[in-house]
SELO-346297 format. One record per residue (C-alpha): residue in one letter; y, x, z. Coordinates in Angstrom, 3 decimals. Each point is the difference from the previous one (the first is absolute). Layout:
SELO-346297
SITE;residuo;c2;c1;c3
SITE;A;Y;X;Z
...
***
This chain:
SELO-346297
SITE;residuo;c2;c1;c3
SITE;M;12.319;-77.273;-150.657
SITE;G;2.222;0.088;-3.091
SITE;F;1.596;3.421;-0.504
SITE;T;-0.342;2.333;2.984
SITE;P;1.989;3.259;-0.015
SITE;R;-2.256;2.934;0.907
SITE;Q;1.983;3.210;-0.676
SITE;Y;3.509;1.267;-0.639
SITE;D;1.748;-3.074;1.439
SITE;S;1.667;1.702;2.962
SITE;G;3.705;-0.695;0.494
SITE;K;0.351;-2.492;-2.847
SITE;V;0.005;-3.337;1.884
SITE;K;3.025;-2.278;-0.508
SITE;S;1.055;-3.334;1.457
SITE;L;1.360;-2.331;-2.708
SITE;P;1.301;-3.600;-0.043
SITE;M;-2.329;-2.833;-1.044
SITE;T;0.595;-3.077;-2.155
SITE;A;0.398;-3.264;1.898
SITE;S;-3.057;-1.851;1.294
SITE;T;-2.639;2.352;-1.374
SITE;T;-3.045;1.726;1.474
SITE;L;-0.856;3.590;-0.823
SITE;T;-3.512;1.217;0.805
SITE;R;-0.897;3.432;1.379
SITE;F;-1.199;2.461;-2.680
SITE;N;0.970;-2.320;-2.867
SITE;L;2.401;0.864;-2.800
SITE;V;3.612;-1.101;0.369
SITE;K;2.994;0.316;-2.300
SITE;M;3.754;-0.460;0.074
SITE;T;1.356;-3.238;-1.450
SITE;S;3.780;-0.437;0.015
SITE;G;0.282;2.563;2.784
SITE;Y;-2.717;-1.429;2.252
SITE;L;-3.722;0.634;0.463
SITE;A;-2.448;-2.455;-1.573
SITE;A;-3.780;0.046;-0.372
SITE;G;-1.447;1.797;-2.996
SITE;A;-2.073;-1.936;-2.500
SITE;A;-2.456;0.305;-2.855
SITE;G;1.624;1.450;-3.083
SITE;D;2.553;2.127;1.856
SITE;N;0.321;3.128;-2.090
SITE;E;2.099;1.979;2.489
SITE;V;-0.807;0.031;3.674
SITE;E;2.566;1.085;2.550
SITE;Y;-1.303;-0.336;3.559
SITE;I;-2.999;-0.679;2.216
SITE;A;0.619;-2.303;2.981
SITE;L;-0.970;1.735;3.240
SITE;E;-0.002;-3.184;2.082
SITE;T;-0.705;-3.694;-0.436
SITE;K;3.238;-1.858;0.494
SITE;T;1.564;-3.395;-0.746
SITE;S;3.731;0.013;-0.623
SITE;G;2.646;-2.357;1.329
SITE;S;1.743;-2.711;-1.994
SITE;G;2.723;2.202;-1.482
SITE;N;-0.209;2.920;-2.419
SITE;G;0.182;3.214;2.014
SITE;S;-0.513;-1.721;3.348
SITE;S;-3.220;1.991;0.540
SITE;F;-1.029;3.555;-0.821
SITE;C;-3.437;1.428;-0.802
SITE;D;-1.231;3.583;0.328
SITE;V;-1.152;1.257;-3.392
SITE;L;-1.254;3.204;-1.574
SITE;P;1.748;0.900;-3.265
SITE;I;-2.571;0.707;-2.687
SITE;T;0.301;3.429;-1.520
SITE;D;-2.412;1.829;-2.260
SITE;D;-0.999;2.399;2.786
SITE;V;-1.270;-2.461;2.645
SITE;Y;-3.794;-0.356;-0.084
SITE;F;-1.385;-3.539;0.515
SITE;H;-3.285;-1.745;0.579
SITE;A;0.138;-3.193;-2.068
SITE;L;-2.031;-3.193;-0.183
SITE;T;-1.262;-0.941;-3.475
SITE;D;-0.989;-3.288;-1.618
SITE;I;-3.439;1.210;-1.171
SITE;T;-2.485;2.648;1.076
SITE;P;1.249;3.402;-1.167
SITE;V;-2.321;2.124;-2.145
SITE;Q;0.311;3.791;-0.094
SITE;A;-0.468;0.408;-3.742
SITE;T;2.268;-2.919;-0.903
SITE;H;2.900;-0.018;2.460
SITE;V;0.553;3.452;1.494
SITE;G;2.768;1.778;-1.884
SITE;T;1.458;-3.197;-1.476
SITE;D;3.385;-1.649;0.506
SITE;V;-0.240;-3.688;0.900
SITE;D;2.161;-3.062;0.656
SITE;I;0.858;-2.162;2.997
SITE;N;-2.136;-3.141;0.462
SITE;T;1.749;-1.464;3.070
SITE;A;2.316;1.347;2.703
SITE;A;-3.171;1.111;1.786
SITE;Q;-2.232;1.477;-2.703
SITE;L;-0.400;1.822;-3.298
SITE;E;-1.485;-1.389;-3.199
SITE;L;-2.398;2.667;-1.221
SITE;A;-0.615;-1.608;-3.400
SITE;A;3.709;-0.154;-0.894
SITE;T;1.769;3.082;-1.334
SITE;T;3.181;-1.430;-1.521
SITE;D;2.583;1.049;2.604
SITE;K;-1.897;3.019;1.403
SITE;V;1.575;-0.278;3.453
SITE;F;-2.711;1.752;2.071
SITE;H;-2.096;3.107;-0.762
SITE;V;-3.542;-0.233;1.379
SITE;H;-0.868;3.441;1.357
SITE;E;-3.288;-0.787;1.740
SITE;I;-2.266;-2.749;1.312
SITE;I;0.193;-0.277;3.782
SITE;D;-2.444;-2.900;0.552
SITE;A;-1.528;-1.784;-3.008
SITE;T;-1.628;-2.694;2.151
SITE;N;3.343;-1.055;1.491
SITE;K;1.874;0.632;-3.292
SITE;I;2.286;2.767;1.282
SITE;V;1.381;2.844;-2.116
SITE;G;2.363;2.857;0.758
SITE;G;2.914;1.121;-2.109
SITE;Y;3.698;0.073;-0.741
SITE;F;2.597;-2.376;-1.408
SITE;N;1.529;1.123;-3.281
SITE;K;3.771;0.182;0.397
SITE;P;1.106;-1.227;-2.407
SITE;A;-2.954;-1.946;-1.325
SITE;L;-1.455;1.581;-3.143
SITE;A;0.208;-3.036;-2.294
***
């Protein structure tokens, strides 16, 4: 599931070039590296895009393009978390990225994502907004 845009994403989709021989996964974080898209990772303190398709690039930089959604502070997302979210502990906090596909609710160093509400505690899904720029 990763990061699924739910509101205010209309008209923002872009198609950008990918790094050589890489796979980007739908609804995962991606970033620009030397002018090309690459997968996001744990510890990223600024997130730039969400991949809107799963795609494997060709053997040369820029030989393939991927549709992405630029992350702005007004697009509302449902996001997968690493642990079960708790109303009293996590709602209203700013948390970090755990992987390209989920948040780390116990980490508040980079403060990349603001947890607005719990969508589904059983399946570890919260709703909220990315902080642009991150608050750290």
